[in-house]
PDB file of N, CA, C and O in Angstrom, chain B, residues numbered from 101:
ATOM      1  N   MET B 101     -19.547   7.616  -2.317  1.00  0.00           N
ATOM      2  CA  MET B 101     -20.662   8.389  -2.870  1.00  0.00           C
ATOM      3  C   MET B 101     -21.799   8.205  -1.897  1.00  0.00           C
ATOM      4  O   MET B 101     -22.502   9.183  -1.641  1.00  0.00           O
ATOM      5  N   LEU B 102     -22.040   7.051  -1.337  1.00  0.00           N
ATOM      6  CA  LEU B 102     -23.109   6.789  -0.433  1.00  0.00           C
ATOM      7  C   LEU B 102     -22.830   7.552   0.904  1.00  0.00           C
ATOM      8  O   LEU B 102     -23.762   8.124   1.470  1.00  0.00           O
ATOM      9  N   ALA B 103     -21.654   7.571   1.382  1.00  0.00           N
ATOM     10  CA  ALA B 103     -21.338   8.273   2.544  1.00  0.00           C
ATOM     11  C   ALA B 103     -21.567   9.772   2.396  1.00  0.00           C
ATOM     12  O   ALA B 103     -22.049  10.434   3.315  1.00  0.00           O
ATOM     13  N   GLY B 104     -21.211  10.298   1.221  1.00  0.00           N
ATOM     14  CA  GLY B 104     -21.482  11.737   0.966  1.00  0.00           C
ATOM     15  C   GLY B 104     -22.944  12.074   0.845  1.00  0.00           C
ATOM     16  O   GLY B 104     -23.366  13.159   1.246  1.00  0.00           O
ATOM     17  N   ALA B 105     -23.736  11.154   0.293  1.00  0.00           N
ATOM     18  CA  ALA B 105     -25.142  11.401   0.190  1.00  0.00           C
ATOM     19  C   ALA B 105     -25.838  11.423   1.578  1.00  0.00           C
ATOM     20  O   ALA B 105     -26.694  12.265   1.847  1.00  0.00           O
ATOM     21  N   ILE B 106     -25.439  10.468   2.443  1.00  0.00           N
ATOM     22  CA  ILE B 106     -25.958  10.417   3.815  1.00  0.00           C
ATOM     23  C   ILE B 106     -25.525  11.662   4.594  1.00  0.00           C
ATOM     24  O   ILE B 106     -26.319  12.260   5.320  1.00  0.00           O
ATOM     25  N   ALA B 107     -24.281  12.034   4.434  1.00  0.00           N
ATOM     26  CA  ALA B 107     -23.731  13.214   5.121  1.00  0.00           C
ATOM     27  C   ALA B 107     -24.502  14.528   4.622  1.00  0.00           C
ATOM     28  O   ALA B 107     -24.779  15.437   5.404  1.00  0.00           O
ATOM     29  N   ALA B 108     -24.811  14.557   3.329  1.00  0.00           N
ATOM     30  CA  ALA B 108     -25.540  15.761   2.800  1.00  0.00           C
ATOM     31  C   ALA B 108     -26.915  15.800   3.300  1.00  0.00           C
ATOM     32  O   ALA B 108     -27.457  16.897   3.437  1.00  0.00           O
ATOM     33  N   TRP B 109     -27.566  14.666   3.602  1.00  0.00           N
ATOM     34  CA  TRP B 109     -28.927  14.612   4.148  1.00  0.00           C
ATOM     35  C   TRP B 109     -28.908  15.302   5.565  1.00  0.00           C
ATOM     36  O   TRP B 109     -29.777  16.121   5.864  1.00  0.00           O
ATOM     37  N   TRP B 110     -27.987  14.983   6.351  1.00  0.00           N
ATOM     38  CA  TRP B 110     -27.863  15.572   7.699  1.00  0.00           C
ATOM     39  C   TRP B 110     -26.633  16.548   7.649  1.00  0.00           C
ATOM     40  O   TRP B 110     -25.599  16.262   8.253  1.00  0.00           O
ATOM     41  N   SER B 111     -26.754  17.670   6.942  1.00  0.00           N
ATOM     42  CA  SER B 111     -25.647  18.546   6.703  1.00  0.00           C
ATOM     43  C   SER B 111     -25.018  19.080   7.964  1.00  0.00           C
ATOM     44  O   SER B 111     -23.826  19.389   7.957  1.00  0.00           O
ATOM     45  N   VAL B 112     -25.760  19.203   9.046  1.00  0.00           N
ATOM     46  CA  VAL B 112     -25.221  19.792  10.309  1.00  0.00           C
ATOM     47  C   VAL B 112     -24.175  18.820  10.835  1.00  0.00           C
ATOM     48  O   VAL B 112     -23.203  19.246  11.458  1.00  0.00           O
ATOM     49  N   TYR B 113     -24.349  17.541  10.603  1.00  0.00           N
ATOM     50  CA  TYR B 113     -23.362  16.540  11.122  1.00  0.00           C
ATOM     51  C   TYR B 113     -22.551  15.875  10.019  1.00  0.00           C
ATOM     52  O   TYR B 113     -22.092  14.744  10.180  1.00  0.00           O
ATOM     53  N   ALA B 114     -22.373  16.576   8.894  1.00  0.00           N
ATOM     54  CA  ALA B 114     -21.735  16.048   7.712  1.00  0.00           C
ATOM     55  C   ALA B 114     -20.324  15.484   8.033  1.00  0.00           C
ATOM     56  O   ALA B 114     -19.995  14.371   7.623  1.00  0.00           O
ATOM     57  N   PHE B 115     -19.515  16.245   8.754  1.00  0.00           N
ATOM     58  CA  PHE B 115     -18.157  15.831   9.026  1.00  0.00           C
ATOM     59  C   PHE B 115     -18.105  14.673   9.985  1.00  0.00           C
ATOM     60  O   PHE B 115     -17.160  13.887   9.924  1.00  0.00           O
ATOM     61  N   VAL B 116     -19.061  14.525  10.859  1.00  0.00           N
ATOM     62  CA  VAL B 116     -19.077  13.410  11.844  1.00  0.00           C
ATOM     63  C   VAL B 116     -19.641  12.180  11.215  1.00  0.00           C
ATOM     64  O   VAL B 116     -19.287  11.082  11.645  1.00  0.00           O
ATOM     65  N   ILE B 117     -20.503  12.280  10.214  1.00  0.00           N
ATOM     66  CA  ILE B 117     -21.064  11.179   9.560  1.00  0.00           C
ATOM     67  C   ILE B 117     -20.253  10.707   8.324  1.00  0.00           C
ATOM     68  O   ILE B 117     -19.983   9.520   8.139  1.00  0.00           O
ATOM     69  N   GLY B 118     -19.888  11.696   7.500  1.00  0.00           N
ATOM     70  CA  GLY B 118     -19.261  11.434   6.226  1.00  0.00           C
ATOM     71  C   GLY B 118     -17.930  10.692   6.275  1.00  0.00           C
ATOM     72  O   GLY B 118     -17.727   9.702   5.572  1.00  0.00           O
ATOM     73  N   PHE B 119     -17.033  11.187   7.111  1.00  0.00           N
ATOM     74  CA  PHE B 119     -15.698  10.528   7.176  1.00  0.00           C
ATOM     75  C   PHE B 119     -15.739   9.168   7.757  1.00  0.00           C
ATOM     76  O   PHE B 119     -15.216   8.272   7.093  1.00  0.00           O
ATOM     77  N   PRO B 120     -16.286   8.873   8.905  1.00  0.00           N
ATOM     78  CA  PRO B 120     -16.321   7.533   9.426  1.00  0.00           C
ATOM     79  C   PRO B 120     -17.094   6.582   8.588  1.00  0.00           C
ATOM     80  O   PRO B 120     -16.666   5.436   8.452  1.00  0.00           O
ATOM     81  N   LEU B 121     -18.227   6.968   7.999  1.00  0.00           N
ATOM     82  CA  LEU B 121     -18.986   6.107   7.100  1.00  0.00           C
ATOM     83  C   LEU B 121     -18.253   5.770   5.822  1.00  0.00           C
ATOM     84  O   LEU B 121     -18.288   4.645   5.325  1.00  0.00           O
ATOM     85  N   GLY B 122     -17.584   6.794   5.309  1.00  0.00           N
ATOM     86  CA  GLY B 122     -16.785   6.573   4.067  1.00  0.00           C
ATOM     87  C   GLY B 122     -15.666   5.653   4.360  1.00  0.00           C
ATOM     88  O   GLY B 122     -15.345   4.791   3.542  1.00  0.00           O
ATOM     89  N   PHE B 123     -15.029   5.804   5.542  1.00  0.00           N
ATOM     90  CA  PHE B 123     -13.896   4.908   5.882  1.00  0.00           C
ATOM     91  C   PHE B 123     -14.406   3.472   6.079  1.00  0.00           C
ATOM     92  O   PHE B 123     -13.735   2.550   5.615  1.00  0.00           O
ATOM     93  N   LEU B 124     -15.517   3.229   6.719  1.00  0.00           N
ATOM     94  CA  LEU B 124     -16.036   1.915   6.928  1.00  0.00           C
ATOM     95  C   LEU B 124     -16.462   1.300   5.591  1.00  0.00           C
ATOM     96  O   LEU B 124     -16.220   0.115   5.358  1.00  0.00           O
ATOM     97  N   LEU B 125     -17.070   2.060   4.739  1.00  0.00           N
ATOM     98  CA  LEU B 125     -17.396   1.540   3.423  1.00  0.00           C
ATOM     99  C   LEU B 125     -16.199   1.191   2.563  1.00  0.00           C
ATOM    100  O   LEU B 125     -16.222   0.205   1.826  1.00  0.00           O
ATOM    101  N   TYR B 126     -15.148   2.001   2.656  1.00  0.00           N
ATOM    102  CA  TYR B 126     -13.932   1.638   1.970  1.00  0.00           C
ATOM    103  C   TYR B 126     -13.310   0.367   2.457  1.00  0.00           C
ATOM    104  O   TYR B 126     -12.889  -0.449   1.636  1.00  0.00           O
ATOM    105  N   LEU B 127     -13.226   0.143   3.794  1.00  0.00           N
ATOM    106  CA  LEU B 127     -12.743  -1.062   4.364  1.00  0.00           C
ATOM    107  C   LEU B 127     -13.596  -2.274   3.942  1.00  0.00           C
ATOM    108  O   LEU B 127     -13.048  -3.310   3.564  1.00  0.00           O
ATOM    109  N   ALA B 128     -14.899  -2.153   4.004  1.00  0.00           N
ATOM    110  CA  ALA B 128     -15.758  -3.230   3.624  1.00  0.00           C
ATOM    111  C   ALA B 128     -15.621  -3.628   2.131  1.00  0.00           C
ATOM    112  O   ALA B 128     -15.583  -4.812   1.798  1.00  0.00           O
ATOM    113  N   LEU B 129     -15.547  -2.611   1.245  1.00  0.00           N
ATOM    114  CA  LEU B 129     -15.387  -2.923  -0.143  1.00  0.00           C
ATOM    115  C   LEU B 129     -13.981  -3.481  -0.502  1.00  0.00           C
ATOM    116  O   LEU B 129     -13.826  -4.315  -1.394  1.00  0.00           O
ATOM    117  N   MET B 130     -12.974  -2.976   0.238  1.00  0.00           N
ATOM    118  CA  MET B 130     -11.626  -3.508  -0.052  1.00  0.00           C
ATOM    119  C   MET B 130     -11.534  -4.929   0.411  1.00  0.00           C
ATOM    120  O   MET B 130     -10.965  -5.749  -0.310  1.00  0.00           O
ATOM    121  N   ARG B 131     -12.052  -5.283   1.565  1.00  0.00           N
ATOM    122  CA  ARG B 131     -11.979  -6.669   2.118  1.00  0.00           C
ATOM    123  C   ARG B 131     -12.880  -7.573   1.369  1.00  0.00           C
ATOM    124  O   ARG B 131     -12.531  -8.731   1.143  1.00  0.00           O
ATOM    125  N   GLY B 132     -14.030  -7.105   0.968  1.00  0.00           N
ATOM    126  CA  GLY B 132     -15.042  -7.973   0.304  1.00  0.00           C
ATOM    127  C   GLY B 132     -14.881  -8.141  -1.158  1.00  0.00           C
ATOM    128  O   GLY B 132     -15.219  -9.204  -1.679  1.00  0.00           O
ATOM    129  N   LEU B 133     -14.370  -7.131  -1.887  1.00  0.00           N
ATOM    130  CA  LEU B 133     -14.291  -7.248  -3.340  1.00  0.00           C
ATOM    131  C   LEU B 133     -12.903  -7.191  -3.885  1.00  0.00           C
ATOM    132  O   LEU B 133     -12.550  -8.024  -4.719  1.00  0.00           O
ATOM    133  N   VAL B 134     -12.080  -6.240  -3.456  1.00  0.00           N
ATOM    134  CA  VAL B 134     -10.785  -6.054  -4.101  1.00  0.00           C
ATOM    135  C   VAL B 134      -9.687  -7.044  -3.687  1.00  0.00           C
ATOM    136  O   VAL B 134      -9.062  -7.683  -4.534  1.00  0.00           O
ATOM    137  N   LEU B 135      -9.461  -7.160  -2.348  1.00  0.00           N
ATOM    138  CA  LEU B 135      -8.434  -8.056  -1.889  1.00  0.00           C
ATOM    139  C   LEU B 135      -8.619  -9.564  -2.184  1.00  0.00           C
ATOM    140  O   LEU B 135      -7.620 -10.239  -2.432  1.00  0.00           O
ATOM    141  N   PRO B 136      -9.789 -10.097  -2.169  1.00  0.00           N
ATOM    142  CA  PRO B 136      -9.945 -11.490  -2.569  1.00  0.00           C
ATOM    143  C   PRO B 136      -9.614 -11.747  -4.058  1.00  0.00           C
ATOM    144  O   PRO B 136      -9.112 -12.821  -4.389  1.00  0.00           O
ATOM    145  N   ARG B 137      -9.881 -10.793  -4.947  1.00  0.00           N
ATOM    146  CA  ARG B 137      -9.544 -10.908  -6.416  1.00  0.00           C
ATOM    147  C   ARG B 137      -8.121 -10.687  -6.725  1.00  0.00           C
ATOM    148  O   ARG B 137      -7.541 -11.367  -7.572  1.00  0.00           O
ATOM    149  N   TYR B 138      -7.529  -9.720  -6.034  1.00  0.00           N
ATOM    150  CA  TYR B 138      -6.173  -9.297  -6.351  1.00  0.00           C
ATOM    151  C   TYR B 138      -5.336  -9.510  -5.124  1.00  0.00           C
ATOM    152  O   TYR B 138      -5.178  -8.594  -4.317  1.00  0.00           O
ATOM    153  N   ARG B 139      -4.822 -10.640  -4.967  1.00  0.00           N
ATOM    154  CA  ARG B 139      -4.007 -11.014  -3.818  1.00  0.00           C
ATOM    155  C   ARG B 139      -2.698 -10.280  -3.875  1.00  0.00           C
ATOM    156  O   ARG B 139      -2.071 -10.206  -4.932  1.00  0.00           O
ATOM    157  N   GLN B 140      -2.264  -9.728  -2.738  1.00  0.00           N
ATOM    158  CA  GLN B 140      -1.027  -9.034  -2.659  1.00  0.00           C
ATOM    159  C   GLN B 140      -0.003  -9.890  -1.877  1.00  0.00           C
ATOM    160  O   GLN B 140      -0.193 -10.194  -0.700  1.00  0.00           O
ATOM    161  N   ALA B 141       1.121 -10.275  -2.598  1.00  0.00           N
ATOM    162  CA  ALA B 141       2.071 -11.172  -2.044  1.00  0.00           C
ATOM    163  C   ALA B 141       2.687 -10.624  -0.723  1.00  0.00           C
ATOM    164  O   ALA B 141       2.981 -11.404   0.183  1.00  0.00           O
ATOM    165  N   GLU B 142       2.873  -9.345  -0.619  1.00  0.00           N
ATOM    166  CA  GLU B 142       3.434  -8.777   0.620  1.00  0.00           C
ATOM    167  C   GLU B 142       2.523  -8.881   1.811  1.00  0.00           C
ATOM    168  O   GLU B 142       3.002  -8.863   2.945  1.00  0.00           O
ATOM    169  N   LEU B 143       1.198  -8.992   1.597  1.00  0.00           N
ATOM    170  CA  LEU B 143       0.331  -9.185   2.668  1.00  0.00           C
ATOM    171  C   LEU B 143       0.159 -10.710   2.987  1.00  0.00           C
ATOM    172  O   LEU B 143      -0.049 -11.080   4.143  1.00  0.00           O
ATOM    173  N   ALA B 144       0.246 -11.560   1.974  1.00  0.00           N
ATOM    174  CA  ALA B 144       0.069 -12.986   2.174  1.00  0.00           C
ATOM    175  C   ALA B 144       1.281 -13.617   2.854  1.00  0.00           C
ATOM    176  O   ALA B 144       1.165 -14.678   3.466  1.00  0.00           O
ATOM    177  N   SER B 145       2.450 -12.967   2.751  1.00  0.00           N
ATOM    178  CA  SER B 145       3.672 -13.598   3.307  1.00  0.00           C
ATOM    179  C   SER B 145       3.696 -13.577   4.819  1.00  0.00           C
ATOM    180  O   SER B 145       4.426 -14.346   5.443  1.00  0.00           O
ATOM    181  N   ARG B 146       2.890 -12.689   5.419  1.00  0.00           N
ATOM    182  CA  ARG B 146       2.815 -12.672   6.889  1.00  0.00           C
ATOM    183  C   ARG B 146       4.124 -12.577   7.627  1.00  0.00           C
ATOM    184  O   ARG B 146       4.518 -13.492   8.350  1.00  0.00           O
ATOM    185  N   GLY B 147       4.805 -11.444   7.436  1.00  0.00           N
ATOM    186  CA  GLY B 147       6.021 -11.207   8.215  1.00  0.00           C
ATOM    187  C   GLY B 147       7.309 -11.573   7.482  1.00  0.00           C
ATOM    188  O   GLY B 147       8.382 -11.510   8.083  1.00  0.00           O
ATOM    189  N   SER B 148       7.243 -11.947   6.222  1.00  0.00           N
ATOM    190  CA  SER B 148       8.435 -12.306   5.521  1.00  0.00           C
ATOM    191  C   SER B 148       9.232 -11.025   5.215  1.00  0.00           C
ATOM    192  O   SER B 148       8.673  -9.954   4.979  1.00  0.00           O
ATOM    193  N   ASP B 149      10.603 -11.196   5.230  1.00  0.00           N
ATOM    194  CA  ASP B 149      11.474 -10.041   4.962  1.00  0.00           C
ATOM    195  C   ASP B 149      11.677  -9.806   3.474  1.00  0.00           C
ATOM    196  O   ASP B 149      12.468  -8.938   3.106  1.00  0.00           O
ATOM    197  N   ASP B 150      11.000 -10.542   2.607  1.00  0.00           N
ATOM    198  CA  ASP B 150      11.176 -10.431   1.175  1.00  0.00           C
ATOM    199  C   ASP B 150      10.845  -9.065   0.605  1.00  0.00           C
ATOM    200  O   ASP B 150      11.392  -8.642  -0.414  1.00  0.00           O
ATOM    201  N   TYR B 151       9.943  -8.395   1.284  1.00  0.00           N
ATOM    202  CA  TYR B 151       9.444  -7.062   0.799  1.00  0.00           C
ATOM    203  C   TYR B 151      10.016  -5.863   1.507  1.00  0.00           C
ATOM    204  O   TYR B 151       9.673  -4.718   1.211  1.00  0.00           O
ATOM    205  N   LEU B 152      10.887  -6.140   2.438  1.00  0.00           N
ATOM    206  CA  LEU B 152      11.473  -5.039   3.201  1.00  0.00           C
ATOM    207  C   LEU B 152      12.840  -4.644   2.479  1.00  0.00           C
ATOM    208  O   LEU B 152      13.466  -5.469   1.813  1.00  0.00           O
ATOM    209  N   ALA B 153      13.242  -3.383   2.651  1.00  0.00           N
ATOM    210  CA  ALA B 153      14.465  -2.932   1.990  1.00  0.00           C
ATOM    211  C   ALA B 153      15.507  -2.567   3.041  1.00  0.00           C
ATOM    212  O   ALA B 153      16.091  -3.440   3.683  1.00  0.00           O
ATOM    213  N   ALA B 154      15.726  -1.291   3.205  1.00  0.00           N
ATOM    214  CA  ALA B 154      16.850  -0.826   4.071  1.00  0.00           C
ATOM    215  C   ALA B 154      16.602  -1.133   5.537  1.00  0.00           C
ATOM    216  O   ALA B 154      17.535  -1.105   6.339  1.00  0.00           O
ATOM    217  N   SER B 155      15.355  -1.427   5.902  1.00  0.00           N
ATOM    218  CA  SER B 155      14.997  -1.638   7.291  1.00  0.00           C
ATOM    219  C   SER B 155      15.663  -2.983   7.791  1.00  0.00           C
ATOM    220  O   SER B 155      15.786  -3.180   9.000  1.00  0.00           O
ATOM    221  N   VAL B 156      16.069  -3.859   6.907  1.00  0.00           N
ATOM    222  CA  VAL B 156      16.731  -5.089   7.300  1.00  0.00           C
ATOM    223  C   VAL B 156      18.179  -5.154   6.673  1.00  0.00           C
ATOM    224  O   VAL B 156      18.784  -6.215   6.517  1.00  0.00           O
ATOM    225  N   GLY B 157      18.643  -3.986   6.351  1.00  0.00           N
ATOM    226  CA  GLY B 157      20.069  -3.968   5.822  1.00  0.00           C
ATOM    227  C   GLY B 157      20.197  -4.231   4.355  1.00  0.00           C
ATOM    228  O   GLY B 157      21.286  -4.558   3.885  1.00  0.00           O
ATOM    229  N   MET B 158      19.116  -4.100   3.603  1.00  0.00           N
ATOM    230  CA  MET B 158      19.080  -4.337   2.180  1.00  0.00           C
ATOM    231  C   MET B 158      18.558  -3.196   1.386  1.00  0.00           C
ATOM    232  O   MET B 158      17.642  -2.512   1.843  1.00  0.00           O
ATOM    233  N   ASP B 159      19.096  -2.941   0.200  1.00  0.00           N
ATOM    234  CA  ASP B 159      18.615  -1.916  -0.675  1.00  0.00           C
ATOM    235  C   ASP B 159      17.962  -2.538  -1.881  1.00  0.00           C
ATOM    236  O   ASP B 159      18.323  -3.663  -2.225  1.00  0.00           O
ATOM    237  N   TRP B 160      17.033  -1.898  -2.545  1.00  0.00           N
ATOM    238  CA  TRP B 160      16.520  -2.305  -3.839  1.00  0.00           C
ATOM    239  C   TRP B 160      17.387  -1.571  -4.860  1.00  0.00           C
ATOM    240  O   TRP B 160      17.516  -0.351  -4.761  1.00  0.00           O
ATOM    241  N   VAL B 161      17.988  -2.255  -5.835  1.00  0.00           N
ATOM    242  CA  VAL B 161      18.792  -1.662  -6.861  1.00  0.00           C
ATOM    243  C   VAL B 161      18.136  -1.918  -8.221  1.00  0.00           C
ATOM    244  O   VAL B 161      17.758  -3.045  -8.542  1.00  0.00           O
ATOM    245  N   HIS B 162      18.011  -0.853  -9.006  1.00  0.00           N
ATOM    246  CA  HIS B 162      17.456  -0.946 -10.351  1.00  0.00           C
ATOM    247  C   HIS B 162      18.460  -1.598 -11.317  1.00  0.00           C
ATOM    248  O   HIS B 162      19.571  -1.086 -11.454  1.00  0.00           O
ATOM    249  N   LEU B 163      18.130  -2.655 -11.961  1.00  0.00           N
ATOM    250  CA  LEU B 163      19.067  -3.372 -12.870  1.00  0.00           C
ATOM    251  C   LEU B 163      18.821  -2.946 -14.340  1.00  0.00           C
ATOM    252  O   LEU B 163      19.637  -3.253 -15.209  1.00  0.00           O
ATOM    253  N   GLY B 164      17.776  -2.287 -14.602  1.00  0.00           N
ATOM    254  CA  GLY B 164      17.459  -1.848 -15.953  1.00  0.00           C
ATOM    255  C   GLY B 164      16.405  -2.809 -16.511  1.00  0.00           C
ATOM    256  O   GLY B 164      16.311  -3.953 -16.066  1.00  0.00           O
ATOM    257  N   GLY B 165      15.612  -2.346 -17.483  1.00  0.00           N
ATOM    258  CA  GLY B 165      14.628  -3.179 -18.086  1.00  0.00           C
ATOM    259  C   GLY B 165      13.481  -3.578 -17.160  1.00  0.00           C
ATOM    260  O   GLY B 165      12.857  -4.625 -17.335  1.00  0.00           O
ATOM    261  N   GLY B 166      13.225  -2.748 -16.199  1.00  0.00           N
ATOM    262  CA  GLY B 166      12.161  -2.937 -15.249  1.00  0.00           C
ATOM    263  C   GLY B 166      12.455  -3.989 -14.207  1.00  0.00           C
ATOM    264  O   GLY B 166      11.544  -4.441 -13.514  1.00  0.00           O
ATOM    265  N   ARG B 167      13.730  -4.395 -14.078  1.00  0.00           N
ATOM    266  CA  ARG B 167      14.139  -5.407 -13.087  1.00  0.00           C
ATOM    267  C   ARG B 167      14.795  -4.723 -11.905  1.00  0.00           C
ATOM    268  O   ARG B 167      15.441  -3.686 -12.053  1.00  0.00           O
ATOM    269  N   PHE B 168      14.615  -5.340 -10.674  1.00  0.00           N
ATOM    270  CA  PHE B 168      15.174  -4.856  -9.470  1.00  0.00           C
ATOM    271  C   PHE B 168      15.829  -6.065  -8.748  1.00  0.00           C
ATOM    272  O   PHE B 168      15.467  -7.221  -8.963  1.00  0.00           O
ATOM    273  N   ALA B 169      16.796  -5.732  -7.895  1.00  0.00           N
ATOM    274  CA  ALA B 169      17.434  -6.782  -7.066  1.00  0.00           C
ATOM    275  C   ALA B 169      17.718  -6.244  -5.682  1.00  0.00           C
ATOM    276  O   ALA B 169      17.876  -5.038  -5.496  1.00  0.00           O
ATOM    277  N   ARG B 170      17.781  -7.134  -4.717  1.00  0.00           N
ATOM    278  CA  ARG B 170      18.130  -6.681  -3.396  1.00  0.00           C
ATOM    279  C   ARG B 170      19.562  -6.932  -3.151  1.00  0.00           C
ATOM    280  O   ARG B 170      20.048  -8.033  -3.412  1.00  0.00           O
ATOM    281  N   THR B 171      20.311  -5.896  -2.627  1.00  0.00           N
ATOM    282  CA  THR B 171      21.642  -6.012  -2.335  1.00  0.00           C
ATOM    283  C   THR B 171      21.954  -5.477  -0.933  1.00  0.00           C
ATOM    284  O   THR B 171      21.193  -4.641  -0.446  1.00  0.00           O
ATOM    285  N   PRO B 172      22.964  -5.880  -0.294  1.00  0.00           N
ATOM    286  CA  PRO B 172      23.259  -5.348   1.007  1.00  0.00           C
ATOM    287  C   PRO B 172      23.500  -3.857   1.003  1.00  0.00           C
ATOM    288  O   PRO B 172      24.071  -3.358   0.033  1.00  0.00           O
ATOM    289  N   CYS B 173      23.108  -3.109   2.016  1.00  0.00           N
ATOM    290  CA  CYS B 173      23.277  -1.701   2.031  1.00  0.00           C
ATOM    291  C   CYS B 173      24.724  -1.308   1.862  1.00  0.00           C
ATOM    292  O   CYS B 173      25.612  -1.910   2.465  1.00  0.00           O
ATOM    293  N   GLY B 174      24.966  -0.304   1.046  1.00  0.00           N
ATOM    294  CA  GLY B 174      26.359   0.203   0.849  1.00  0.00           C
ATOM    295  C   GLY B 174      27.240  -0.596   0.001  1.00  0.00           C
ATOM    296  O   GLY B 174      28.403  -0.226  -0.161  1.00  0.00           O
ATOM    297  N   SER B 175      26.768  -1.729  -0.591  1.00  0.00           N
ATOM    298  CA  SER B 175      27.562  -2.519  -1.454  1.00  0.00           C
ATOM    299  C   SER B 175      27.743  -1.976  -2.886  1.00  0.00           C
ATOM    300  O   SER B 175      28.590  -2.448  -3.645  1.00  0.00           O
ATOM    301  N   GLY B 176      26.943  -1.001  -3.217  1.00  0.00           N
ATOM    302  CA  GLY B 176      26.999  -0.435  -4.500  1.00  0.00           C
ATOM    303  C   GLY B 176      26.129  -1.146  -5.534  1.00  0.00           C
ATOM    304  O   GLY B 176      25.630  -0.531  -6.477  1.00  0.00           O
ATOM    305  N   GLY B 177      25.959  -2.441  -5.341  1.00  0.00           N
ATOM    306  CA  GLY B 177      25.113  -3.140  -6.254  1.00  0.00           C
ATOM    307  C   GLY B 177      25.630  -3.236  -7.649  1.00  0.00           C
ATOM    308  O   GLY B 177      26.712  -2.733  -7.949  1.00  0.00           O
ATOM    309  N   THR B 178      24.873  -3.878  -8.519  1.00  0.00           N
ATOM    310  CA  THR B 178      25.301  -4.044  -9.926  1.00  0.00           C
ATOM    311  C   THR B 178      24.539  -3.136 -10.858  1.00  0.00           C
ATOM    312  O   THR B 178      24.855  -3.097 -12.047  1.00  0.00           O
ATOM    313  N   GLY B 179      23.556  -2.405 -10.383  1.00  0.00           N
ATOM    314  CA  GLY B 179      22.744  -1.505 -11.192  1.00  0.00           C
ATOM    315  C   GLY B 179      22.867  -0.075 -10.868  1.00  0.00           C
ATOM    316  O   GLY B 179      23.745   0.302 -10.091  1.00  0.00           O
ATOM    317  N   SER B 180      22.028   0.757 -11.426  1.00  0.00           N
ATOM    318  CA  SER B 180      22.049   2.140 -11.059  1.00  0.00           C
ATOM    319  C   SER B 180      21.032   2.442 -10.025  1.00  0.00           C
ATOM    320  O   SER B 180      19.922   1.909 -10.033  1.00  0.00           O
ATOM    321  N   ARG B 181      21.427   3.322  -9.112  1.00  0.00           N
ATOM    322  CA  ARG B 181      20.457   3.744  -8.068  1.00  0.00           C
ATOM    323  C   ARG B 181      19.767   5.005  -8.475  1.00  0.00           C
ATOM    324  O   ARG B 181      20.389   6.034  -8.739  1.00  0.00           O
ATOM    325  N   GLU B 182      18.412   4.895  -8.521  1.00  0.00           N
ATOM    326  CA  GLU B 182      17.650   6.063  -8.919  1.00  0.00           C
ATOM    327  C   GLU B 182      17.473   7.066  -7.803  1.00  0.00           C
ATOM    328  O   GLU B 182      17.119   8.216  -8.064  1.00  0.00           O
ATOM    329  N   ASP B 183      17.711   6.664  -6.560  1.00  0.00           N
ATOM    330  CA  ASP B 183      17.469   7.545  -5.453  1.00  0.00           C
ATOM    331  C   ASP B 183      18.752   8.376  -5.034  1.00  0.00           C
ATOM    332  O   ASP B 183      18.759   9.073  -4.019  1.00  0.00           O
ATOM    333  N   LEU B 184      19.760   8.264  -5.826  1.00  0.00           N
ATOM    334  CA  LEU B 184      21.007   8.947  -5.489  1.00  0.00           C
ATOM    335  C   LEU B 184      21.141  10.193  -6.388  1.00  0.00           C
ATOM    336  O   LEU B 184      22.122  10.929  -6.282  1.00  0.00           O
TER     337      LEU B 184
END
């Protein structure tokens, strides 16, 4: 909202001011308020393969009841594949 207000003040340069300022405000708010409160395990693991799927030869398979498991690609797994 702040970025939009500043861009509206100088409407000739709105596209030059609004987008970069909005992006910088988004980054500042995410890093300052959101990420410290709501830690994301995939970011904290720093390079762990636990959150990768087919890129390391593993698939996520839906087991039912909101549960998922990682299985080797092409093994068929024990659950149903929603992407097939």
